[in-house]
C-alpha positions as CSV (number, residue, x, y, z in Angstrom):
1,M,21.0,-57.4,-14.2
2,V,24.0,-54.9,-13.4
3,K,26.9,-57.6,-14.0
4,K,25.6,-58.2,-17.7
5,L,25.5,-54.0,-18.1
6,L,29.2,-54.2,-16.7
7,I,29.9,-56.5,-18.9
8,L,28.4,-55.6,-21.7
9,G,29.9,-51.9,-21.1
10,V,33.5,-53.6,-21.1
11,I,33.0,-55.0,-24.3
12,L,31.9,-51.7,-26.3
13,A,34.7,-50.0,-24.5
14,M,37.3,-52.7,-25.9
15,L,35.7,-52.4,-28.9
16,I,36.1,-48.9,-29.5
17,A,39.8,-48.9,-28.1
18,T,40.2,-51.3,-31.1
19,A,38.8,-49.2,-33.5
20,G,40.6,-46.4,-32.5
21,Y,44.1,-47.6,-32.0
22,Y,43.5,-49.6,-36.0
23,Y,42.3,-46.4,-37.4
24,V,45.5,-44.2,-35.8
25,F,48.0,-47.1,-36.4
26,V,47.0,-48.9,-39.1
27,Y,44.5,-46.8,-41.1
28,S,45.7,-43.7,-41.2
29,V,49.5,-44.7,-42.3
30,K,48.4,-46.5,-45.2
31,N,45.9,-44.3,-47.0
32,H,48.1,-41.0,-46.6
33,R,47.7,-38.5,-49.2
34,D,50.1,-38.7,-51.8
35,V,50.8,-35.5,-53.5
36,N,52.8,-37.1,-56.4
37,N,49.5,-38.1,-58.0
38,E,47.7,-34.9,-57.8
39,A,47.1,-32.4,-60.5
40,A,48.9,-29.3,-59.1
41,I,48.2,-25.7,-59.4
42,S,51.3,-24.1,-60.4
43,I,52.6,-20.8,-58.7
44,S,55.5,-18.9,-58.0
45,A,56.4,-18.3,-54.2
46,A,55.7,-14.6,-54.6
47,A,52.2,-14.5,-56.2
48,L,51.0,-17.3,-53.6
49,T,52.3,-15.1,-50.8
50,K,50.8,-11.9,-52.4
51,A,47.3,-13.8,-53.0
52,F,47.2,-14.7,-49.2
53,V,48.6,-11.3,-48.1
54,E,46.0,-9.6,-50.1
55,N,43.0,-11.6,-49.7
56,E,43.7,-14.6,-47.1
57,Q,39.9,-15.6,-47.3
58,A,39.9,-15.7,-51.3
59,A,42.9,-17.2,-51.1
60,N,42.0,-20.0,-48.5
61,Q,39.2,-21.0,-50.8
62,K,41.6,-21.0,-53.7
63,Y,44.6,-23.2,-52.3
64,L,43.5,-24.3,-49.2
65,N,44.1,-28.7,-49.2
66,Q,45.1,-28.6,-52.7
67,A,48.6,-29.7,-54.2
68,I,50.2,-26.7,-55.1
69,E,53.7,-26.7,-57.1
70,V,55.7,-23.6,-56.1
71,K,58.9,-22.2,-57.6
72,G,61.4,-19.9,-55.8
73,A,64.6,-19.2,-54.5
74,V,65.5,-20.8,-51.0
75,L,65.9,-18.6,-48.3
76,N,66.7,-21.3,-45.5
77,I,67.0,-24.9,-44.7
78,A,66.1,-26.3,-41.2
79,Y,64.7,-29.4,-39.9
80,D,61.8,-28.7,-37.3
81,Q,61.1,-30.5,-33.8
82,S,60.0,-34.2,-35.8
83,L,63.3,-34.0,-37.7
84,Q,61.8,-33.2,-40.9
85,K,63.6,-30.7,-43.3
86,T,61.8,-27.8,-44.1
87,V,62.7,-25.0,-46.2
88,L,62.0,-21.3,-46.9
89,M,61.3,-20.1,-50.3
90,G,60.5,-16.4,-51.5
91,S,62.5,-13.1,-50.8
92,E,64.7,-11.8,-48.3
93,M,62.6,-8.2,-49.0
94,E,59.1,-9.6,-48.2
95,L,57.9,-10.2,-44.7
96,S,55.9,-13.1,-45.3
97,N,57.1,-16.0,-47.2
98,V,56.2,-19.9,-48.1
99,F,57.0,-22.6,-45.1
100,I,57.4,-25.8,-47.1
101,T,58.0,-29.0,-44.5
102,L,59.4,-31.8,-47.1
103,K,58.5,-35.3,-47.1
104,D,61.1,-36.3,-49.8
105,T,64.9,-35.0,-49.6
106,S,66.7,-36.9,-51.9
107,K,67.2,-34.4,-54.1
108,G,70.1,-31.6,-53.2
109,F,69.7,-27.9,-53.1
110,K,71.5,-25.0,-51.2
111,I,70.3,-21.4,-49.9
112,G,70.1,-19.1,-53.1
113,D,69.1,-21.9,-55.4
114,T,65.4,-21.4,-57.5
115,I,64.0,-24.8,-57.0
116,L,60.4,-26.5,-58.1
117,V,58.6,-28.0,-54.9
118,K,55.0,-29.7,-55.2
119,A,53.1,-29.8,-51.9
120,I,49.6,-29.7,-49.8
121,C,48.5,-25.9,-49.0
122,N,47.5,-25.6,-44.9
123,G,47.1,-22.1,-45.2
124,F,48.5,-18.9,-43.6
125,L,50.0,-18.0,-40.6
126,S,53.1,-15.9,-40.7
127,D,54.0,-17.5,-43.7
128,V,51.9,-19.7,-46.2
129,V,52.4,-23.1,-44.9
130,L,52.9,-26.3,-47.2
131,V,53.2,-29.5,-45.8
132,D,54.2,-32.8,-47.8
133,G,56.6,-31.4,-50.1
134,V,58.8,-33.4,-52.7
135,V,61.3,-31.4,-54.6
136,K,61.0,-31.3,-58.4
137,H,63.5,-29.0,-59.5
């Protein structure tokens, strides 16, 4: 009886491990959200930042997990720890701006350029955070 339970437990553990592996390494890679196929909310970098600074809860309800098309001046270009290109957009006069992690870096731009980026809003830390950005110019 104990031997049967042990075998059943091992089989169950293997099934759970296989399902976890499939979800993490196969399913989630192929079924990733594509911002290019979504309708976006158009807004300037300054207006988006202002909305989050003035009322974060209302801004979260409106923008969180939504496709956003944001236009603004490039303040900084860098790379994060996973070597993805990041852009800081907004105004040097403000404490908070828009921080975007780009997934498509094919279009060139430099600091000071005004660009249009479509991305997914992840919320507000000290800056408004957008991910999976695609530069539309």
